N, C-alpha and C positions, 0 to 999 in steps of 0.2 A: 504494500500500500504506500503510495507516494505521500509527500508532505501536504499537498493540497487537500487530499482526502482526509488527512488527519485534522486539518485546520477547519474544515467545513462545518462540523458540528459546533465548534466554538464560535465561529462567525455567525452561524444561524442563531445560536443562543444569545449572542450580543445584539443581533438585530431584533430578536423578540423582546429583549429587555428595553431596547430603545423605543420600540413601539408601545410597550406598556407604560414607560415613563411619559411618552407623548400623550397618551390617553389620560394619565393622571394630571399632567400639566394642563390639558384642556379642561378637565373637571375643576381644577383649582382656579383657572381663569374664569370659568362660569360662576363659581361660587363667589369669587371676588367681585365680579360684575354685579351680581344680585345684591351683595351687601357692601357695596363700595362706600356708602356713607359711613357705615359703622367702622370699616377698616381705616379710612382716612382720619376719622376723629381719633381712633385708637392710636394710630401712628403719630398724629399730632401731639396727643397727650404724652406719648413716650418721649419724643424729642423735646417737647416744651418743658418737661419736668425732670429729665434725666440728670442734669447737674444738681438739682435740688435733692433728688433721690440719693445721689452719691454723697452729698454732704450729710444727709440723715444717716446713710449707711456707715459713714465714718464714726458717727456717735453711738449707734445702737449695735453695730457689728453683726448685722443680720440682713441679708438681701431681701428676704421675704417680708420682714417687719418694716424695713425702709420703704419697699415698694408699696405695701399696704398703707402706710402712713401718708406717703406722697399722694396716692390716689384719693384717699378719703379726706384728707385735710386741704389739699391744694386743688386737685383736678375736678372732682365731682361738684364741689360747691360752685366753682366758676362756670362749669358747663350748665348747671341748673339755673344759675342766675342769668346766663346768656339767654336761655329759653324763656325765662320769665320776662326779661327786658324786651325781647323780641315780641312777646305776646302783648305786653303793655303798649308798645309802640303801635302794634296792629290795632289795638282797641282805640288808641287815640286817633289814628288815621280814620278808623271807621266812624268815630264821632264827628269828624270833619266831612267825610265823603258819604256818610250814610250807608246804605246797603250795598254800595258798590264794592266794598271790601268786607269780607267775612273771614276773620282770622281762624275761627274754629272749623269752618268748612275747608279752608285751605290746609289746616293741620290734618284734618281727617283724610283729605285727598292724598297728602304726603304719605300717610300710613296705609292707604288703600282701604279706607273705611267708609267712603261714600259721603253723602250729605248728612248734616247734623240737624235734627228736628229743632224747631224754634224754642220749645220749653227747655230742652236739654242744653241748648246753647246759652240761654239766659242764665241758667243755674251755674254753669261752669264759669261764665263771665263774672258772675257775682263773687265766686270763690277766688278767681284770679285777681279781681280788683281789690278785694279785701281778704288777703290771706290770713289776717289775724283771726278771722272768724273760725277758720279751720283749727288754728292753734288753741283758741279758747274752748271750742266745743268739737273736738275731732270726731267723736262718735256720731253726734247728731248730723254734722256736715257730711261725713262719709255715708251715713244712712240715706241722707237726702239725695246725694249724688247717685248712689246705687239705685235708688228707686226711680230716678228720672230717666234711666234708659241705659242700655248696654253700649250704645255708641260712645257716650261720654266716657264711660268707664274704660272702653277700649282705647280711646285716645290717651287717657292718663296712664293706663297700663303699658301701652306701646311706647310712650315717652320714657317711662321709668325703665322699661326693659332695654330700650336703646341706650340709655345712660349707663345702666348696669353692665351691658355687654361691652360698650366702648371702654368703660373704666376697667373691666376685667381684662380686655386685650392690652390696655396700657400697663396694667399690673403685671401681666404675664411677660411682656417684653422687658419691663424694668427688672423684674425678679430674675429672669434668665438672660440678662444682657451679656455677661461674660461667656457662659456656655455657647450662646449663639455665635459670638465672635470667634471662639475657638473652632466651632464647627465650620463656619464659613472660611476661616483661614485654611483648614485642612481641605475643604472642597475646592478652593481656588488654587491650591497647590503651593502655598507659601507666600511670604511677603514679597518675593521678587517676581511677581507676576502682574501682568496688566490688569487682570480682573480684580486683584487685591487693591491695586492703586486706584482703580475706578471706584470700587466700593468704599474705600477710605475717604476719597474726595467727596462723594455723594453723602456719606454719613456725616462728615464735618460740616458740609453746607446745610444739610437739613437741621442739624442741631443749632448752627449759627442763626439761621433764619427763624425757626420756630421758637427757640428759647429766647432769642433777642426780641422777637415780636411779642411773645408772651409777657416778658418782663416790661416791655415798653407799654403795653396795654394796661398792665396793673399800675404802673407809675402814673401814667396819664389819667387813668380813671380816678385814682385817689386825688390827684391835683385838681381835676375838673370838678369832682364832687365837692371838694373843699371850697372851690371858687363859687360854685352855684349856691352852696349853703351859706357862704359869707354874703353873697348877694341878697339872699332873703333876709339875713340878719340885719344888714345895713339899710335896705329899702323899706323894711317893715311889711305889714300885712297888705298894704294897698297895692304894692308891686311884688310879685313873687314868681319864682321859677318853679314850675310843676315837675313832679317826678324826679327829684334831684338825684337819687342814686342811679336811676335808669339813664338819665341824660349824661351823668358823669361817666358811666360805663360806655355808652355809645360814643362819647367824645374820645375815649381811649381807643376804641376800635377804629373809629374814623381817622385817628391820627396815624394809623399804619400807612395810609395812602399818601404818598408824597404830593405836595402842593395843596391837596385837599385838606389834610389834617383835621382840625376841629371845626372848620368853617361850616360844614354840613349840619352841625349841631348848634353851635353858638350863634350863628347868624339868624336862624329861625327863632331861637330863644330871645335874642335881642329884639326881633320884630314883635314877638309876643309881649315883651316888656314895654315896648314903645306903644303898642296898641292899648295896653292897660293904662299907660300914662295919659294917652289922649282921651280915653274914656273918663278919666278922673277930671282933670282940668288943664292938662298939658304942662303944668308947672314942673313936673318931674322929668321932662324930656332931657334937660341938660344932665341930670344925674344918670339917665340911661346912656347918654353919650359918653360920660366918664366910665361907665361900666363897659361900654364897647371898647374903649382904649385898653382897659385892663384885660378883657378877654383876648384882644388881639395879641398882646405881648405874652400873656401866660399860656394861652391855648393855641397860639399860632406861631408866633416868632420863636418862643422858647423851645418847643419840640422840634421844629425844623432846623434850627440853628445849632442847638446844643445836644438835646436828649437823643433824637433819632439817629444822628450820625454815630453817637457813642454807644448806644445800646442795641439798636435793631439791625440785624443782618450785616455785621461789619465786614464779612467776607464777600458779600455780594452788593453791588450797587443797588441802592433802593429804587432807583428809576427803572432798573431792569425787572424788578418785581412788580412794578406798577401795573403792567398789562396783565400779569398773572392774577393779581388780586381783583382787578376790574373785570376781566374776561371770564375768570373761573366761574362765578355764579351765573353769568349769562349763558355759558356753554353747557354747564352740567347741573345747575341748580345750586342749592345752598352749600352742598359739600364741595362744590368747585372752588370755594375759597381756600380749602385745604389741598384739594387734589391737583389743581393746575400748578401751584408752586412746586409740588413734588415732581410732576412731569417736566416742568421747566428745568429743574436742577438735574434730572436724569439726562435730558437732552444736552444741557450745557456741558456737563462733564464728559459725556460721550464725544461731543465735538472737540473738546480741549485735549483729551487724552488718547482717544482711539481713532477718530475720523481722519486726521491728517496723514497718519501712516497708512491707513487703508486706501486712501485716495492715491497716494504716491507709490503704493506697492512696496513700502518699506517694512522692516521688522517692527513689530509692536514693542513699545517701551513702557516704562512706568512713570514717565514724566509728562507734564502738560506742555505740549509744544506750541499751543496757541491760546489766545484769550488773556494773556498777561495775568493781572490780579482779579479777573472777573469771578473766579471761584477759589476754592481751597487748593493749596499745593500739596500733592501727595507726599512729596519729600519732607515737608514740614510736619505733616500729620503723623507720619510713621517712618521708621528707618527702612526705606525701600530702595534696594540697589537697582541700578539701571539695567543689569544683565538679565536676560531671560534664563529660565532653568536649563541647566546643562552646560552653560558657558562658564560659570564661575564655580561649579561644583556644589552649589547650594540649591538643590531641587526641593521637591515636596518633603524629602526626608530630613531636611535640615532642621536642627533644633530651634524652637521658637526663640526670638530675641526677647530677653527679659525686660527690655525697656518699654514694651507695649507699643500701641499705635496711636498715641495721642488721646484726645478726648472723645474719639468716636466709639461706636459700638462694635467695630470690627477689632477683635482681639484687644479689648480694653481691660485694664485693671483699675481697681479703685485708687491706687496710688497715683495714676496718671492725672487725676483731677486735682 
């Protein structure tokens, strides 16, 4: 029997395994497509809180406890308040536009639950507008909601389930961060491979963008809330800013978008204050003008000039992410705000590290040969040699470098932070 006959069963076995892997990959892609919103929120939660989790892990010396504390104390309250703020804004818009905007019907359609009956919608709106009623009488309020209909309960349960699963995914990624990094390092074939360099750059970019934006939103939300609260304190009951915590949070989110920053929130707020002043006697209009100057410096000039360049996405030009944040929700819906920046970073690093060599027919390297400082430098994020496996004698069997791979999730150790 010749060598080809001996190799045929092995080749056929490998082909069968490749076909099986392809089927599994297609199934995984389909599942990811069906639950893309949950996945991107979970990934965002992981990258936005990974540095915080590492700091907590240094104190408690337990990955599981650090991940659980990070999700429960930091992530879930912010996600829940985001949903609450969005609903409050929808209710306010509905108050202005009437029945043209129905936030509950919109929420039900997002979860595939259909239309919401009028009586059920009114009950849930009452609970959302006055959450203190649920705190003061949880049994009575819960009983009332349950008796109003299954649709309302389904919306609440679906929202809570979505939050729970997204938080669980973030917890799973935070808890198993280093094992995943070790597994990917072995899968890629070592640190001296193009795949490892690409994964390292993507990982560093995602952490820079999401953690920086997360921190920036928190800082600006606190500042904006304090400014709006101080406005009500100074102007008195005649002129007041409504929904101070909600508007403060929305100002923080809007500040992520370059040039736009807090304008989309504080300008309508100033218009509302001016309208109140005109309805009184117009004497307070100069005071509203002074408030406008303060809002401009604190909510517009300050974040664009000092805070945003220092905190948010320092490894990527904020203008490059402008289109990702604006076009994401337009293209994909609400989760596009998280999804399109991820896709943008994947494309950017592929163009910087892989595409030039592919186009020129050259050997793939582990360096970014174009783009300059547009993204992370794999050489800075991890000790990656420029040789491919086999040329320097350091292939997949080479012992791992104890220095780690920087702050990314690919072969990362707690000491790197």
